[in-house]
C-alpha positions as CSV (number, residue, x, y, z in Angstrom):
1,M,-37.4,13.2,-9.6
2,Q,-36.8,9.5,-8.9
3,V,-36.7,7.1,-11.9
4,T,-36.1,3.4,-11.8
5,L,-33.2,1.9,-13.8
6,T,-32.5,-1.8,-14.4
7,T,-29.0,-3.1,-14.5
8,H,-28.0,-6.0,-16.7
9,R,-24.6,-6.1,-15.0
10,V,-24.3,-5.2,-11.3
11,P,-20.8,-4.3,-10.1
12,D,-18.9,-6.7,-8.0
13,G,-21.3,-6.5,-5.1
14,L,-18.7,-5.0,-2.7
15,G,-20.3,-1.5,-2.7
16,H,-18.5,0.3,-5.5
17,L,-20.2,3.7,-5.9
18,W,-19.8,4.1,-9.7
19,I,-22.1,2.5,-12.3
20,Y,-20.9,3.0,-15.8
21,A,-23.2,3.5,-18.8
22,G,-22.4,0.0,-20.2
23,H,-23.7,-1.6,-17.0
24,L,-27.3,-0.2,-17.4
25,R,-30.3,-0.9,-19.4
26,P,-32.1,2.1,-20.8
27,A,-33.7,4.2,-18.1
28,V,-37.4,3.9,-17.4
29,G,-38.7,7.5,-17.8
30,E,-36.5,10.4,-18.7
31,P,-34.2,11.3,-15.8
32,A,-32.2,14.6,-16.2
33,A,-28.6,15.2,-15.3
34,G,-28.4,15.4,-11.5
35,D,-31.7,13.6,-10.8
36,L,-31.8,11.0,-8.0
37,V,-32.6,7.5,-9.4
38,D,-33.1,4.1,-8.1
39,V,-31.0,1.2,-9.5
40,L,-32.5,-2.3,-9.5
41,N,-30.8,-5.7,-9.9
42,T,-31.9,-7.8,-12.8
43,N,-34.3,-9.6,-10.5
44,G,-36.1,-6.3,-9.9
45,R,-34.8,-5.8,-6.3
46,F,-33.5,-2.5,-5.0
47,Y,-29.7,-2.1,-5.4
48,G,-28.9,1.5,-4.6
49,R,-29.8,5.1,-5.1
50,G,-27.7,7.8,-6.6
51,F,-27.2,10.7,-9.0
52,F,-27.9,10.2,-12.7
53,N,-25.9,11.9,-15.5
54,P,-26.6,11.0,-19.1
55,N,-23.5,13.1,-20.1
56,S,-21.0,11.1,-18.1
57,K,-19.5,7.6,-18.6
58,I,-20.1,7.2,-14.9
59,R,-23.9,7.1,-15.5
60,V,-24.9,6.8,-11.8
61,R,-22.9,7.8,-8.7
62,L,-24.5,5.9,-5.8
63,V,-24.9,7.6,-2.5
64,T,-26.6,4.8,-0.6
65,F,-27.4,1.1,-0.8
66,E,-30.4,1.5,1.6
67,D,-33.9,2.4,0.5
68,E,-33.9,5.6,2.5
69,P,-34.8,9.2,1.9
70,V,-32.0,11.2,0.4
71,D,-32.9,14.6,1.9
72,E,-31.4,17.3,4.0
73,S,-31.2,15.0,7.0
74,F,-29.3,12.5,4.9
75,W,-26.7,15.0,3.8
76,K,-26.4,16.5,7.3
77,N,-25.6,13.0,8.7
78,R,-22.9,12.3,6.0
79,I,-21.3,15.7,6.7
80,Q,-21.3,15.1,10.4
81,Q,-19.7,11.7,9.9
82,A,-16.9,13.3,7.9
83,I,-16.4,16.0,10.6
84,R,-16.2,13.4,13.4
85,L,-13.5,11.5,11.6
86,R,-11.4,14.6,11.1
87,E,-11.8,15.5,14.8
88,R,-10.1,12.1,15.6
89,V,-7.4,11.8,12.9
90,V,-6.3,15.4,12.2
91,T,-3.8,17.0,14.6
92,R,-1.3,19.9,14.6
93,T,-2.9,21.7,11.6
94,N,-5.7,24.0,10.6
95,A,-5.6,22.8,7.0
96,Y,-7.1,19.5,6.0
97,R,-9.5,17.7,3.7
98,L,-12.8,17.8,5.4
99,I,-14.7,15.8,2.7
100,Y,-12.9,13.4,0.4
101,G,-15.6,12.5,-2.2
102,E,-16.1,8.8,-2.5
103,G,-13.9,8.2,0.6
104,D,-16.6,9.8,2.7
105,R,-19.5,8.3,0.6
106,L,-20.2,11.7,-0.9
107,P,-19.2,11.0,-4.5
108,G,-18.1,14.1,-6.5
109,L,-17.8,16.4,-3.4
110,I,-14.4,17.8,-2.2
111,V,-14.2,20.2,0.7
112,D,-10.9,21.4,2.2
113,R,-10.8,23.5,5.3
114,Y,-8.1,26.3,5.7
115,D,-8.5,27.9,9.1
116,R,-12.1,29.2,9.0
117,M,-12.5,29.1,5.2
118,L,-14.0,26.1,3.3
119,V,-13.0,25.5,-0.3
120,M,-15.5,23.3,-2.2
121,Q,-15.4,21.4,-5.4
122,T,-18.6,19.8,-6.8
123,L,-17.3,17.5,-9.5
124,S,-20.5,15.6,-10.3
125,Y,-23.8,17.0,-11.6
126,G,-25.8,15.8,-8.7
127,M,-23.5,17.4,-6.1
128,D,-23.4,20.6,-8.1
129,R,-27.2,20.9,-8.0
130,I,-27.2,20.8,-4.2
131,K,-24.1,22.9,-3.6
132,D,-26.1,25.6,-1.9
133,L,-27.7,23.2,0.5
134,L,-24.3,21.6,1.2
135,A,-22.7,25.0,1.8
136,D,-25.4,26.0,4.3
137,L,-25.1,22.7,6.2
138,L,-21.3,23.0,6.4
139,M,-21.4,26.6,7.6
140,K,-23.9,25.7,10.3
141,E,-22.0,22.7,11.5
142,L,-18.6,24.4,11.6
143,N,-19.5,28.1,12.1
144,D,-16.9,29.0,9.4
145,S,-16.6,32.4,7.7
146,A,-16.8,31.5,4.0
147,V,-17.2,28.9,1.3
148,Y,-15.1,29.4,-1.8
149,L,-15.9,27.4,-5.0
150,R,-13.0,26.0,-6.9
151,N,-15.1,24.5,-9.7
152,D,-12.4,24.9,-12.4
153,A,-11.3,21.3,-12.6
154,K,-11.3,19.9,-16.1
155,S,-13.3,16.9,-15.0
156,R,-16.4,19.1,-14.7
157,V,-16.4,19.5,-18.5
158,L,-16.8,15.7,-18.8
159,E,-19.9,16.0,-16.6
160,G,-21.4,18.7,-18.7
161,L,-20.7,21.4,-16.1
162,P,-19.3,24.9,-16.5
163,L,-16.0,26.0,-15.0
164,E,-16.3,28.6,-12.3
165,R,-14.8,29.9,-9.2
166,G,-15.7,32.4,-6.5
167,F,-17.3,32.8,-3.2
168,L,-20.5,30.8,-2.6
169,R,-20.9,32.0,0.9
170,G,-19.2,34.9,2.6
171,G,-16.3,36.8,1.2
172,G,-12.9,38.3,2.0
173,P,-9.3,37.7,1.2
174,T,-8.5,34.6,-0.9
175,Q,-5.1,34.0,0.8
176,V,-5.1,32.2,4.2
177,E,-2.3,31.5,6.6
178,I,-2.2,27.9,7.7
179,E,-0.3,26.0,10.4
180,E,1.2,22.6,9.7
181,G,3.1,21.3,12.6
182,P,5.8,23.9,13.3
183,A,5.5,25.5,9.9
184,R,3.4,28.4,8.6
185,F,2.3,28.7,5.0
186,I,0.1,30.9,2.8
187,V,-2.6,29.1,0.8
188,D,-4.0,30.9,-2.2
189,V,-7.5,29.4,-2.6
190,E,-8.2,31.4,-5.8
191,R,-5.0,30.7,-7.8
192,G,-3.3,27.7,-6.1
193,Q,-3.4,24.2,-7.5
194,K,-6.3,22.0,-6.6
195,T,-8.0,23.9,-3.8
196,G,-4.8,25.8,-2.9
197,W,-2.8,23.2,-0.9
198,F,-1.8,19.5,-1.1
199,C,-3.2,18.3,2.2
200,D,-2.6,14.7,1.2
201,Q,1.2,15.0,1.7
202,R,1.0,16.6,5.1
203,E,1.9,13.5,7.1
204,N,4.7,12.5,4.6
205,R,6.2,16.0,5.0
206,L,6.3,15.6,8.7
207,A,7.8,12.1,8.5
208,T,10.5,13.3,6.0
209,A,11.5,16.1,8.4
210,Q,12.5,13.5,11.0
211,L,15.4,12.5,8.6
212,A,16.6,16.1,7.9
213,A,18.7,17.1,11.0
214,G,22.1,18.2,9.7
215,A,21.3,17.1,6.1
216,E,22.0,18.6,2.8
217,V,18.6,18.4,1.1
218,L,17.5,18.5,-2.6
219,E,13.8,19.1,-3.1
220,V,12.8,18.4,-6.7
221,F,9.4,19.6,-8.1
222,C,9.4,21.7,-4.9
223,H,6.3,23.7,-5.8
224,T,5.8,26.1,-2.9
225,G,8.5,24.5,-0.8
226,A,6.6,22.7,1.9
227,F,8.8,19.5,2.1
228,G,12.0,21.6,2.2
229,I,10.6,24.2,4.7
230,H,9.8,21.3,7.1
231,A,13.3,19.9,6.6
232,A,14.9,23.2,7.4
233,L,12.8,23.7,10.5
234,A,14.0,20.2,11.6
235,G,17.6,21.3,11.3
236,A,18.7,20.6,7.7
237,A,22.0,22.2,6.9
238,S,20.8,23.4,3.5
239,V,17.8,23.0,1.2
240,E,17.9,23.4,-2.6
241,G,14.5,23.6,-4.3
242,L,13.9,23.0,-8.0
243,D,10.8,23.9,-9.9
244,S,9.8,25.2,-13.4
245,S,7.4,27.9,-12.2
246,D,8.5,31.4,-11.3
247,E,5.2,31.9,-9.4
248,T,5.5,28.9,-7.2
249,L,9.2,29.6,-6.6
250,A,8.3,33.1,-5.4
251,L,5.9,31.5,-2.9
252,A,8.6,29.0,-1.8
253,R,11.0,31.9,-1.0
254,S,8.2,33.8,0.9
255,H,7.5,30.6,2.9
256,A,11.2,30.2,3.8
257,S,11.2,33.8,5.0
258,R,7.9,33.4,6.9
259,N,9.5,30.4,8.7
260,Q,12.8,32.2,9.2
261,V,14.8,29.6,7.3
262,E,15.6,31.6,4.2
263,A,19.4,31.6,5.0
264,R,19.5,27.8,4.4
265,C,17.0,27.6,1.5
266,V,17.9,28.3,-2.1
267,Y,15.4,27.9,-5.0
268,R,16.2,27.7,-8.7
269,K,14.0,27.6,-11.8
270,A,15.0,24.5,-13.8
271,D,13.7,21.5,-15.7
272,A,13.9,18.8,-13.1
273,F,15.3,16.0,-15.3
274,E,17.8,18.2,-17.0
275,E,19.0,19.9,-13.8
276,M,19.3,16.5,-11.9
277,R,21.5,15.2,-14.8
278,N,23.7,18.3,-14.5
279,L,24.0,17.8,-10.8
280,V,25.0,14.2,-11.3
281,K,27.7,15.1,-13.8
282,A,29.0,17.9,-11.5
283,G,29.4,15.3,-8.7
284,R,26.9,16.9,-6.4
285,R,25.6,14.6,-3.7
286,Y,23.0,15.0,-0.9
287,D,22.0,13.4,2.3
288,L,18.3,13.6,1.5
289,V,16.6,13.8,-1.9
290,I,12.8,14.5,-2.1
291,L,10.9,13.8,-5.3
292,D,7.3,14.9,-5.4
293,P,6.4,15.2,-9.1
294,P,3.0,15.9,-10.6
295,A,1.0,12.9,-11.9
296,F,2.8,11.3,-14.8
297,A,-0.3,9.2,-15.7
298,R,-3.9,10.3,-15.8
299,S,-5.1,7.1,-17.5
300,A,-4.2,3.5,-17.9
301,Q,-3.1,4.2,-21.5
302,A,-0.4,6.5,-20.2
303,L,0.9,4.0,-17.7
304,P,4.0,2.6,-19.7
305,R,5.3,6.1,-20.4
306,A,4.6,7.1,-16.8
307,L,6.6,4.2,-15.4
308,A,9.5,5.1,-17.6
309,G,9.4,8.6,-16.2
310,Y,9.3,7.4,-12.6
311,K,12.2,5.1,-13.3
312,D,14.2,7.9,-14.8
313,V,13.6,10.4,-12.0
314,N,14.3,7.9,-9.3
315,L,17.4,6.7,-11.0
316,L,18.7,10.3,-11.0
317,G,17.6,10.8,-7.4
318,L,19.5,7.7,-6.3
319,R,22.6,8.8,-8.1
320,L,22.5,12.1,-6.2
321,L,22.5,10.4,-2.8
322,K,25.5,10.1,-0.5
323,P,26.1,6.6,1.0
324,E,23.4,6.0,3.7
325,G,21.4,8.9,2.2
326,F,17.6,8.9,2.1
327,L,15.3,9.1,-0.9
328,V,11.7,10.2,-0.3
329,T,9.8,9.6,-3.5
330,S,6.1,9.9,-4.4
331,S,3.6,9.2,-7.1
332,C,0.1,10.6,-7.2
333,S,-0.8,8.8,-10.4
334,N,-3.9,6.8,-9.8
335,P,-3.1,4.2,-12.5
336,V,0.3,3.4,-10.9
337,S,-0.2,0.8,-8.3
338,E,2.0,0.5,-5.2
339,E,3.5,-2.7,-6.6
340,D,4.3,-0.9,-9.9
341,F,5.9,2.0,-8.1
342,W,8.0,-0.1,-5.8
343,T,9.2,-2.3,-8.8
344,T,10.1,0.9,-10.6
345,I,12.2,2.1,-7.7
346,R,14.0,-1.2,-7.5
347,L,14.7,-1.2,-11.2
348,A,16.1,2.4,-10.9
349,A,18.3,1.2,-8.0
350,R,19.6,-1.6,-10.1
351,D,20.5,0.7,-13.0
352,A,22.0,3.2,-10.6
353,R,24.1,0.4,-9.1
354,R,22.9,1.4,-5.6
355,E,21.7,-1.1,-3.0
356,I,18.6,0.2,-1.2
357,R,16.4,-0.8,1.6
358,L,12.8,0.3,2.2
359,I,12.4,2.2,5.5
360,E,8.7,3.1,5.1
361,H,5.9,2.7,2.6
362,R,3.4,5.5,3.1
363,G,0.3,6.9,1.5
364,Q,-2.1,9.8,1.6
365,A,-2.9,11.5,4.9
366,A,-5.6,10.2,7.2
367,D,-8.0,12.9,6.1
368,H,-8.1,11.1,2.8
369,P,-9.8,7.9,3.9
370,I,-9.8,4.9,1.5
371,L,-13.2,3.3,0.9
372,A,-12.5,-0.5,0.8
373,S,-14.9,-1.0,-2.1
374,M,-13.3,1.7,-4.2
375,P,-9.6,1.3,-5.0
376,E,-9.8,4.6,-6.9
377,T,-9.8,6.4,-3.5
378,R,-6.2,5.1,-2.9
379,Y,-3.9,7.0,-5.1
380,L,-0.9,8.5,-3.3
381,K,2.3,6.4,-2.9
382,C,5.3,7.5,-0.9
383,C,8.4,5.4,-0.3
384,I,11.2,6.3,2.0
385,V,14.4,4.3,1.1
386,Q,18.0,4.4,2.1
387,A,20.8,3.9,-0.4
388,F,24.3,2.5,0.1
């Protein structure tokens, strides 16, 4: 059903795909959650078409600014555009983000591809209503073997959607072996975080490995060990991984064995901050320290505390570096800007009494394209610095 809405405040006109409840006058008609609606400017002219959800603060997620049919051909075209981009920008791996929601102008839809298995998240009501159509289109375009739903993200609750997971198309094992450059890993699409793997850090892992030859490496918040495994494959003398989860540490050890670097990789269960302080006190120093923590800030309200956490962890990381050592440090907190993150690293260096220079400022992998009109699609920050 299509229903006309009238805005009393149109977004900035640059093509942002979200329209919040406070930017809309009451709907004409009674659109239900997931219905397609037209949005009009205050002068009555067509502005865009998108999915309506009365349960969400994001009242409309726009899918087009053209007065065009949003039908099977429309979705097929958007999916094909996403596939064509990945064919150009993804290399040396069979694990990548095939559809990145708003970045691919498909708001609320995430699809990751692991070998011949697709893992889908429908995070908006509208996308959830057409998930069967989307799965069929994806299977036809790619000739893949299965589509697994990972609809257990908490954000679905805010949309009024249930939490669920399981095969939508096909079936089989839920663990898949993937290739990433020279490395091999196992992705657990049923139990792993997100959809099972962090594709967004792939290019940063490969870049970090270039600094690892002969290095003593400390990988903090190591999760399943991907950064450190790449470092070991690139010739690191040793890799120490720290994490608080027994389950992910077991996977890290299995990954080290799978890649035949287990003799140089040691993993310990520890609180990252506490163990880093202990290592500083013990006089331990490394050639390469890798910091890839979980998000410290989920909202703008959490930003001050998050910045304090980033400063603390980077201060400890810098204190653990040998002269001329490298720190690879990341933030996946969307509210933390690149400027905020770099300023925090500089303040940490000042307090650590270390002089640093920025070697590279990186972001998310190319399979996570950033839509110019939506700064929200740019979230991952990764700085490579050298300390003296």
